[in-house]
C-alpha positions as CSV (number, residue, x, y, z in Angstrom):
1,M,132.1,179.0,-0.9
2,S,131.8,176.4,-3.6
3,P,131.6,172.6,-3.2
4,T,134.6,170.6,-3.7
5,P,134.2,168.8,-7.3
6,T,133.8,165.3,-6.9
7,S,136.6,164.9,-9.7
8,T,139.2,165.9,-7.1
9,V,138.4,163.3,-4.8
10,D,140.8,160.2,-5.2
11,A,137.9,157.4,-5.8
12,S,140.8,154.8,-5.7
13,E,140.8,155.2,-2.1
14,P,138.2,153.1,-0.2
15,G,135.9,155.2,1.7
16,Q,137.5,158.4,0.6
17,L,134.2,159.8,-1.1
18,L,132.2,159.1,2.2
19,N,134.9,160.5,4.4
20,D,134.8,163.9,2.2
21,L,130.9,163.8,2.4
22,E,130.9,163.4,6.0
23,R,133.6,166.2,6.5
24,R,131.4,168.5,4.4
25,Q,128.2,167.5,6.4
26,D,129.9,168.4,9.3
27,D,131.0,171.9,8.1
28,V,127.6,172.4,7.1
29,L,126.2,171.4,10.4
30,A,128.5,173.9,12.4
31,Q,127.6,176.6,9.9
32,L,123.9,176.0,10.8
33,D,124.7,175.8,14.3
34,A,126.6,179.2,14.1
35,L,123.6,180.5,12.0
36,D,121.0,179.4,14.6
37,A,122.9,181.1,17.5
38,Q,123.0,184.4,15.5
39,L,119.5,184.4,14.9
40,T,119.0,183.6,18.5
41,E,120.7,186.6,19.7
42,V,118.7,188.8,17.2
43,L,115.4,187.7,18.0
44,K,116.8,188.1,21.9
45,G,117.3,191.9,20.7
46,L,114.2,192.3,19.4
47,G,112.4,190.7,22.5
48,V,111.0,188.0,20.5
49,T,110.8,184.5,22.0
50,P,110.9,181.3,19.7
51,E,107.7,179.4,19.5
52,D,109.2,176.0,21.3
53,E,110.1,178.4,24.2
54,I,106.6,179.7,25.0
55,D,105.0,178.8,28.3
56,P,102.1,176.9,27.3
57,D,100.1,178.2,30.3
58,L,100.3,181.7,28.3
59,V,98.7,180.6,25.2
């Protein structure tokens, strides 16, 4: 997936560039959430617990 060139954004519209950047940011954050979910499933399959979920009493 290649980023949208800024030359295709109509800069004459007030806030259009900001709106485009926010849309792209939301898209990237959604992709990161999906990758996090996939990684969590893989780790569960391997029997690995992420560090932030380790019970401090066991350490």
